[in-house]
C-alpha positions in Angstrom: 0.0 0.0 0.0 1.4 3.4 -0.9 0.9 5.9 1.8 0.5 9.5 0.6 1.6 12.3 3.0 1.7 16.1 2.8 5.2 17.4 3.1 6.2 21.0 3.7 9.0 22.4 1.6 11.9 23.2 3.8 14.6 25.7 2.7 18.0 24.0 2.8 19.8 27.0 4.2 19.3 30.1 6.4 20.8 32.1 3.5 17.4 31.8 1.8 15.9 34.0 4.5 14.9 31.6 7.3 16.8 31.3 10.5 17.8 28.1 12.2 15.1 28.3 14.8 12.5 29.0 12.1 13.8 25.9 10.2 13.5 23.7 13.2 10.0 25.0 13.8 9.0 24.2 10.2 10.5 20.7 10.5 8.6 20.1 13.7 5.4 21.2 12.1 6.0 18.9 9.2 6.6 16.0 11.5 3.4 16.8 13.3 1.5 16.9 10.0 3.0 13.5 8.9 2.2 12.0 12.3 -1.3 13.2 12.1 -1.7 11.9 8.5 -0.4 8.5 9.5 -2.7 8.3 12.5 -5.7 9.2 10.3 -4.6 6.8 7.7 -4.3 4.0 10.3 -7.9 4.8 11.5 -9.1 4.6 8.0 -7.4 1.3 7.4 -8.8 -0.1 10.5 -12.3 1.1 9.7 -12.0 -0.1 6.1 -10.9 -3.5 7.3 -13.9 -3.8 9.7 -16.2 -2.5 7.0 -14.8 -5.0 4.5 -15.5 -7.9 6.9 -18.9 -6.6 7.5 -19.6 -6.2 3.8 -18.3 -9.7 3.0 -20.1 -11.5 5.8 -23.2 -9.4 6.8 -24.0 -8.0 3.3 -23.7 -11.5 1.7 -25.5 -13.3 4.6 -28.9 -13.3 2.8 -27.4 -14.7 -0.4 -25.4 -17.3 1.5 -28.5 -18.3 3.4 -30.5 -18.8 0.1 -27.6 -20.8 -1.4 -27.3 -23.1 1.6 -31.1 -23.5 1.9 -31.4 -24.5 -1.7 -28.7 -27.1 -1.2 -30.4 -28.4 1.9 -33.7 -28.6 0.0 -32.0 -30.3 -2.8 -30.5 -32.9 -0.5 -33.9 -33.6 1.1 -35.6 -33.8 -2.3 -33.0 -36.4 -3.3 -33.5 -38.4 -0.1 -37.2 -38.4 -0.7 -36.8 -39.6 -4.3 -34.5 -42.4 -3.1 -37.0 -43.4 -0.4 -39.8 -43.5 -3.0 -37.6 -45.6 -5.3 -36.8 -48.0 -2.4 -40.4 -48.2 -1.4 -41.5 -48.9 -4.9 -38.8 -51.6 -5.3 -39.8 -53.2 -2.1 -43.4 -53.3 -3.1 -42.5 -54.7 -6.5 -40.4 -57.4 -4.8 -43.2 -58.4 -2.5 -45.7 -58.5 -5.4 -43.3 -60.8 -7.3 -42.9 -63.0 -4.3 -46.7 -63.2 -3.8 -47.3 -64.0 -7.4 -44.6 -66.7 -7.3 -46.0 -68.3 -4.1 -49.6 -68.2 -5.5 -48.3 -69.8 -8.7 -46.6 -72.6 -6.8 -49.6 -73.2 -4.6 -51.9 -73.4 -7.7 -49.7 -75.9 -9.4 -49.6 -78.0 -6.3 -53.3 -77.8 -5.8 -53.8 -79.1 -9.4 -51.4 -82.0 -8.8 -53.1 -82.8 -5.5 -56.5 -83.0 -7.3 -55.0 -85.4 -9.8 -53.5 -87.5 -6.9 -56.9 -87.6 -5.1 -58.5 -88.8 -8.3 -56.1 -91.7 -8.5 -56.8 -92.5 -4.8 -60.6 -92.4 -5.5 -60.0 -95.0 -8.3 -58.5 -97.3 -5.6 -61.4 -96.7 -3.2 -63.4 -99.8 -4.4 -64.9 -100.6 -1.1 -66.6 -98.6 1.6 -63.6 -99.1 4.0 -61.3 -97.8 1.3 -63.5 -94.8 0.5 -63.6 -93.9 4.1 -59.8 -94.2 4.4 -59.2 -92.1 1.3 -61.6 -89.4 2.5 -60.0 -89.3 5.9 -56.6 -89.1 4.2 -57.7 -86.3 1.9 -59.2 -84.3 4.8 -56.0 -84.7 6.9 -53.8 -83.5 4.0 -56.1 -80.6 3.2 -56.2 -79.5 6.8 -52.4 -79.8 7.1 -51.9 -77.8 3.9 -54.3 -75.1 5.2 -52.4 -75.0 8.5 -49.1 -74.7 6.8 -50.2 -72.0 4.5 -51.8 -70.0 7.3 -48.6 -70.2 9.3 -46.5 -69.2 6.4 -48.8 -66.3 5.5 -48.9 -65.1 9.1 -45.1 -65.2 9.3 -44.7 -63.3 6.1 -47.3 -60.7 7.0 -45.8 -60.2 10.5 -42.3 -59.9 8.9 -43.5 -57.3 6.4 -45.5 -55.4 9.1 -42.5 -55.2 11.4 -40.2 -54.2 8.6 -42.6 -51.4 7.5 -42.7 -50.2 11.2 -38.9 -50.1 11.2 -38.7 -48.3 7.9 -41.4 -45.8 9.0 -39.7 -45.2 12.3 -36.4 -44.5 10.6 -38.1 -42.1 8.2 -39.6 -40.2 11.1 -36.3 -40.2 13.0 -34.4 -39.0 10.0 -37.0 -36.4 9.3 -36.7 -35.1 12.9 -33.0 -35.0 12.6 -33.2 -33.0 9.4 -35.7 -30.7 11.0 -33.5 -30.2 14.0 -30.6 -29.3 11.8 -32.8 -26.9 9.7 -34.0 -25.2 12.9 -30.5 -24.9 14.3 -29.3 -23.4 11.0 -32.2 -21.0 10.8 -31.6 -19.9 14.4 -27.9 -19.3 13.7 -28.8 -17.2 10.6 -31.3 -15.1 12.4 -28.9 -14.5 15.3 -26.1 -13.5 12.8 -28.5 -11.1 11.1 -29.6 -9.5 14.3 -26.0 -9.1 15.4 -25.0 -7.6 12.1 -27.9 -5.2 12.3 -27.0 -4.2 15.9 -23.4 -3.3 14.7 -21.7 -5.9 16.9 -18.1 -6.8 16.2 -18.2 -8.6 12.9 -15.4 -11.0 13.6 -17.2 -12.1 16.7 -20.5 -12.5 14.8 -18.9 -14.5 12.1 -17.1 -16.8 14.6 -20.3 -17.3 16.6 -22.1 -18.2 13.4 -19.5 -20.7 12.4 -19.5 -22.2 15.9 -23.3 -22.6 15.8 -23.1 -24.3 12.4 -20.4 -26.7 13.6 -22.5 -27.6 16.6 -25.5 -28.2 14.4 -23.4 -30.4 12.1 -22.0 -32.4 15.0 -25.5 -32.9 16.4 -26.7 -34.0 13.0 -23.9 -36.6 12.7 -24.5 -38.0 16.2 -28.3 -38.2 15.7 -27.9 -39.9 12.3 -25.7 -42.6 13.8 -28.5 -43.2 16.3 -31.1 -43.9 13.6 -28.9 -45.8 11.2 -28.5 -49.6 11.2 -32.0 -51.1 10.9 -30.4 -53.8 8.7 -29.4 -55.9 11.7 -33.0 -55.7 13.1 -34.4 -56.7 9.7 -32.1 -59.7 9.6 -33.4 -60.7 13.0 -37.0 -60.4 11.7 -36.0 -62.5 8.7 -34.6 -65.2 11.0 -37.9 -65.2 13.0 -39.9 -65.6 9.8 -37.8 -68.3 8.4 -37.9 -70.3 11.7 -41.7 -70.1 11.7 -41.9 -71.2 8.1 -39.4 -74.1 8.7 -41.4 -75.3 11.7 -44.7 -75.2 9.7 -43.0 -77.2 6.9 -41.6 -79.7 9.3 -44.9 -80.2 11.1 -46.6 -80.6 7.7 -44.2 -83.3 6.7 -44.8 -85.2 10.0 -48.5 -85.0 9.5 -48.4 -86.2 5.9 -46.1 -89.1 6.7 -48.4 -90.3 9.5 -51.5 -89.9 7.3 -49.8 -91.8 4.4 -48.9 -94.7 6.7 -52.4 -94.7 8.0 -53.8 -94.8 4.6 -51.5 -97.6 3.4 -52.5 -99.7 6.5 -56.2 -99.1 5.8 -56.0 -100.0 2.1 -54.0 -103.1 2.9 -56.5 -104.3 5.5 -59.4 -103.7 3.1 -58.0 -106.0 0.4 
């Protein structure tokens, strides 16, 4: 920075009409003028620096707020789209599973009808007819019981998963709202402090501290709501266990019913 100062022309010699004492007085006056100019310049530099910070921070605060708010809104919109995509994918997967299971059941029902028809052909006596009808009823009841257990296990699993997902959505939304509120509060405080003419450096530092605190809180709260995958795995295990027990119980029932039918048919010969 070039510092401009006003200098007084000082004659180089008393020969030019000024005495030594006069020369010294002129020099002292010049020094005083320079000192005064330097002091004023320092004050202007200091004021200019403070004004510069205020202009950069306070005057641009609204624009920065809009920019940050737009980014936050964009992030939340992206999260919402991702959620919708996951929800749609999960619903599609469930529909596919249901269609597949219904298709398998329909095929097995058709085969069972054919099997029953062959048994009816062997029911040539009243005893055999009774044995076949008892067998068919036992099989039908066992199938209904197995299907009910499987359907209940699947429905419970899906309901519990939906509750976990919904709870996480609510928690994440609350976390995001908390951060938004903390951000808004920090912005309003900074605007009020700027308007009150408070020390700009202190205002800016306080704003940064508030934002850092809000970000730290956001990170902590997010960790608390993450990780439902392990709980979904536990629900999957519970569902699979129930289904496996139903299948095992069905197998035991069918084996016993088949042996009973064979015995009854052999006795009636």
